[in-house]
KOLKOL-367889 format. One record per residue (C-alpha): residue number from 1; z, y, x. Coordinates in steps of 0.001 Angstrom, whole numbers. Each point is the difference from the previous one (the first is absolute). Layout:
% residues N
<pt><marke>NUM</marke><z>Z</z><y>Y</y><x>X</x></pt>
...
% end
This chain:
% residues 126
<pt><marke>1</marke><z>116327</z><y>95223</y><x>98043</x></pt>
<pt><marke>2</marke><z>-3032</z><y>-2129</y><x>673</x></pt>
<pt><marke>3</marke><z>-2695</z><y>-250</y><x>-2503</x></pt>
<pt><marke>4</marke><z>-3585</z><y>-2038</y><x>-115</x></pt>
<pt><marke>5</marke><z>-2617</z><y>1898</y><x>-2079</x></pt>
<pt><marke>6</marke><z>-2640</z><y>-2459</y><x>-1664</x></pt>
<pt><marke>7</marke><z>-3304</z><y>930</y><x>230</x></pt>
<pt><marke>8</marke><z>-603</z><y>1767</y><x>-3166</x></pt>
<pt><marke>9</marke><z>3044</z><y>2235</y><x>426</x></pt>
<pt><marke>10</marke><z>-1574</z><y>1101</y><x>3212</x></pt>
<pt><marke>11</marke><z>-3376</z><y>468</y><x>-1374</x></pt>
<pt><marke>12</marke><z>1494</z><y>2009</y><x>-2709</x></pt>
<pt><marke>13</marke><z>1965</z><y>2076</y><x>2047</x></pt>
<pt><marke>14</marke><z>-3048</z><y>1076</y><x>1716</x></pt>
<pt><marke>15</marke><z>-2401</z><y>356</y><x>-2970</x></pt>
<pt><marke>16</marke><z>1803</z><y>177</y><x>-3064</x></pt>
<pt><marke>17</marke><z>3679</z><y>1118</y><x>589</x></pt>
<pt><marke>18</marke><z>588</z><y>707</y><x>-3491</x></pt>
<pt><marke>19</marke><z>-113</z><y>-3730</y><x>-659</x></pt>
<pt><marke>20</marke><z>3060</z><y>-717</y><x>2033</x></pt>
<pt><marke>21</marke><z>3430</z><y>-109</y><x>-1814</x></pt>
<pt><marke>22</marke><z>2625</z><y>2684</y><x>1207</x></pt>
<pt><marke>23</marke><z>1518</z><y>-2605</y><x>1847</x></pt>
<pt><marke>24</marke><z>-3012</z><y>-1370</y><x>1860</x></pt>
<pt><marke>25</marke><z>-987</z><y>3605</y><x>688</x></pt>
<pt><marke>26</marke><z>3299</z><y>712</y><x>1652</x></pt>
<pt><marke>27</marke><z>-24</z><y>-3416</y><x>1836</x></pt>
<pt><marke>28</marke><z>-2867</z><y>992</y><x>2112</x></pt>
<pt><marke>29</marke><z>1681</z><y>3413</y><x>971</x></pt>
<pt><marke>30</marke><z>617</z><y>-610</y><x>3886</x></pt>
<pt><marke>31</marke><z>3464</z><y>2081</y><x>-292</x></pt>
<pt><marke>32</marke><z>1193</z><y>-2591</y><x>-2701</x></pt>
<pt><marke>33</marke><z>-739</z><y>-3335</y><x>1082</x></pt>
<pt><marke>34</marke><z>-1764</z><y>-2051</y><x>2860</x></pt>
<pt><marke>35</marke><z>-3119</z><y>-1033</y><x>-1786</x></pt>
<pt><marke>36</marke><z>-2378</z><y>-2618</y><x>1404</x></pt>
<pt><marke>37</marke><z>-3335</z><y>-1280</y><x>-746</x></pt>
<pt><marke>38</marke><z>-1170</z><y>-3564</y><x>740</x></pt>
<pt><marke>39</marke><z>-2956</z><y>-760</y><x>2361</x></pt>
<pt><marke>40</marke><z>-1146</z><y>-1879</y><x>-3258</x></pt>
<pt><marke>41</marke><z>-313</z><y>3078</y><x>-1920</x></pt>
<pt><marke>42</marke><z>-2112</z><y>1631</y><x>2712</x></pt>
<pt><marke>43</marke><z>-2255</z><y>-3271</y><x>-105</x></pt>
<pt><marke>44</marke><z>-314</z><y>24</y><x>-3701</x></pt>
<pt><marke>45</marke><z>-1005</z><y>3647</y><x>-20</x></pt>
<pt><marke>46</marke><z>-2497</z><y>-683</y><x>2803</x></pt>
<pt><marke>47</marke><z>-1643</z><y>-2825</y><x>-2019</x></pt>
<pt><marke>48</marke><z>-73</z><y>2032</y><x>-3406</x></pt>
<pt><marke>49</marke><z>-1479</z><y>2841</y><x>1768</x></pt>
<pt><marke>50</marke><z>-2736</z><y>-2265</y><x>1751</x></pt>
<pt><marke>51</marke><z>-791</z><y>-1661</y><x>-3513</x></pt>
<pt><marke>52</marke><z>-418</z><y>3801</y><x>-1482</x></pt>
<pt><marke>53</marke><z>2868</z><y>-783</y><x>-2355</x></pt>
<pt><marke>54</marke><z>2220</z><y>2877</y><x>1612</x></pt>
<pt><marke>55</marke><z>-886</z><y>3204</y><x>1722</x></pt>
<pt><marke>56</marke><z>2609</z><y>210</y><x>2678</x></pt>
<pt><marke>57</marke><z>-1372</z><y>128</y><x>3563</x></pt>
<pt><marke>58</marke><z>2026</z><y>-1113</y><x>2890</x></pt>
<pt><marke>59</marke><z>676</z><y>3584</y><x>1054</x></pt>
<pt><marke>60</marke><z>1343</z><y>830</y><x>-3360</x></pt>
<pt><marke>61</marke><z>2385</z><y>-3054</y><x>152</x></pt>
<pt><marke>62</marke><z>1138</z><y>872</y><x>3664</x></pt>
<pt><marke>63</marke><z>660</z><y>3734</y><x>-995</x></pt>
<pt><marke>64</marke><z>2043</z><y>-1229</y><x>-3110</x></pt>
<pt><marke>65</marke><z>1983</z><y>-2193</y><x>2221</x></pt>
<pt><marke>66</marke><z>741</z><y>2779</y><x>2207</x></pt>
<pt><marke>67</marke><z>568</z><y>2491</y><x>-2903</x></pt>
<pt><marke>68</marke><z>2559</z><y>-2230</y><x>-1632</x></pt>
<pt><marke>69</marke><z>1605</z><y>-1004</y><x>3465</x></pt>
<pt><marke>70</marke><z>-584</z><y>-3732</y><x>-1280</x></pt>
<pt><marke>71</marke><z>808</z><y>-2722</y><x>2701</x></pt>
<pt><marke>72</marke><z>-2370</z><y>-2798</y><x>20</x></pt>
<pt><marke>73</marke><z>1357</z><y>-3479</y><x>-530</x></pt>
<pt><marke>74</marke><z>-2107</z><y>-2634</y><x>1708</x></pt>
<pt><marke>75</marke><z>-381</z><y>-3468</y><x>-1715</x></pt>
<pt><marke>76</marke><z>1568</z><y>-2520</y><x>2377</x></pt>
<pt><marke>77</marke><z>282</z><y>-3970</y><x>8</x></pt>
<pt><marke>78</marke><z>3375</z><y>504</y><x>-1588</x></pt>
<pt><marke>79</marke><z>-1430</z><y>1567</y><x>-2848</x></pt>
<pt><marke>80</marke><z>-2519</z><y>-2592</y><x>-158</x></pt>
<pt><marke>81</marke><z>2257</z><y>-2952</y><x>261</x></pt>
<pt><marke>82</marke><z>2036</z><y>1617</y><x>-3057</x></pt>
<pt><marke>83</marke><z>-3228</z><y>-40</y><x>-1849</x></pt>
<pt><marke>84</marke><z>301</z><y>-3987</y><x>-131</x></pt>
<pt><marke>85</marke><z>2894</z><y>294</y><x>-2447</x></pt>
<pt><marke>86</marke><z>-930</z><y>2988</y><x>-2071</x></pt>
<pt><marke>87</marke><z>-169</z><y>-812</y><x>-3536</x></pt>
<pt><marke>88</marke><z>-3352</z><y>855</y><x>-1968</x></pt>
<pt><marke>89</marke><z>1300</z><y>2521</y><x>-2107</x></pt>
<pt><marke>90</marke><z>-2754</z><y>2403</y><x>1298</x></pt>
<pt><marke>91</marke><z>-3428</z><y>-1279</y><x>798</x></pt>
<pt><marke>92</marke><z>-1639</z><y>2831</y><x>1966</x></pt>
<pt><marke>93</marke><z>34</z><y>-889</y><x>3602</x></pt>
<pt><marke>94</marke><z>713</z><y>3554</y><x>1212</x></pt>
<pt><marke>95</marke><z>2947</z><y>627</y><x>-2247</x></pt>
<pt><marke>96</marke><z>1572</z><y>-3432</y><x>793</x></pt>
<pt><marke>97</marke><z>-216</z><y>791</y><x>3707</x></pt>
<pt><marke>98</marke><z>1769</z><y>3187</y><x>-578</x></pt>
<pt><marke>99</marke><z>2590</z><y>-1853</y><x>-1933</x></pt>
<pt><marke>100</marke><z>355</z><y>-2481</y><x>2563</x></pt>
<pt><marke>101</marke><z>418</z><y>2934</y><x>2472</x></pt>
<pt><marke>102</marke><z>2520</z><y>1794</y><x>-1984</x></pt>
<pt><marke>103</marke><z>2297</z><y>-3209</y><x>-576</x></pt>
<pt><marke>104</marke><z>-205</z><y>-801</y><x>3710</x></pt>
<pt><marke>105</marke><z>1020</z><y>3541</y><x>1006</x></pt>
<pt><marke>106</marke><z>2574</z><y>284</y><x>-2759</x></pt>
<pt><marke>107</marke><z>-1607</z><y>3310</y><x>-1205</x></pt>
<pt><marke>108</marke><z>-953</z><y>1474</y><x>-3573</x></pt>
<pt><marke>109</marke><z>-3661</z><y>290</y><x>-963</x></pt>
<pt><marke>110</marke><z>-902</z><y>3111</y><x>-1781</x></pt>
<pt><marke>111</marke><z>-2591</z><y>-1086</y><x>-2571</x></pt>
<pt><marke>112</marke><z>-1022</z><y>498</y><x>-3603</x></pt>
<pt><marke>113</marke><z>-1118</z><y>-3585</y><x>-284</x></pt>
<pt><marke>114</marke><z>2276</z><y>-1989</y><x>-2222</x></pt>
<pt><marke>115</marke><z>-963</z><y>-3375</y><x>1544</x></pt>
<pt><marke>116</marke><z>2168</z><y>749</y><x>2928</x></pt>
<pt><marke>117</marke><z>3043</z><y>93</y><x>-2090</x></pt>
<pt><marke>118</marke><z>-477</z><y>-3795</y><x>-733</x></pt>
<pt><marke>119</marke><z>1368</z><y>-318</y><x>3564</x></pt>
<pt><marke>120</marke><z>3556</z><y>81</y><x>-854</x></pt>
<pt><marke>121</marke><z>1196</z><y>390</y><x>3719</x></pt>
<pt><marke>122</marke><z>-2293</z><y>3021</y><x>636</x></pt>
<pt><marke>123</marke><z>1027</z><y>3631</y><x>-912</x></pt>
<pt><marke>124</marke><z>-2733</z><y>2070</y><x>-1858</x></pt>
<pt><marke>125</marke><z>205</z><y>3746</y><x>-64</x></pt>
<pt><marke>126</marke><z>-2055</z><y>1964</y><x>-2350</x></pt>
% end
């Protein structure tokens, strides 16, 4: 099963795994699912790191992607075009891009963010 981790889920998996639900924790187990992380999440982490809001360096992020055997889902024009029609249930631009990717790809998102559930077509796992 293909799954897309939101940025917070990925960060918690690295720095605070106790914050993950049991379902989310099992979702990132390579033997259980084909988990993916968006290139958008990597960008968001890099921005927060450069602003000193998050202490996750590039090597830590890359090592975690390898450790969890995550595939990186590129943000494509197809995702961007879908963004034109995306309702404004969620205002965070990074989360909106992840939602657009998940809807375009037809894959669930692993997130604790309740705002994701406003998108009725989106399957949310937590």
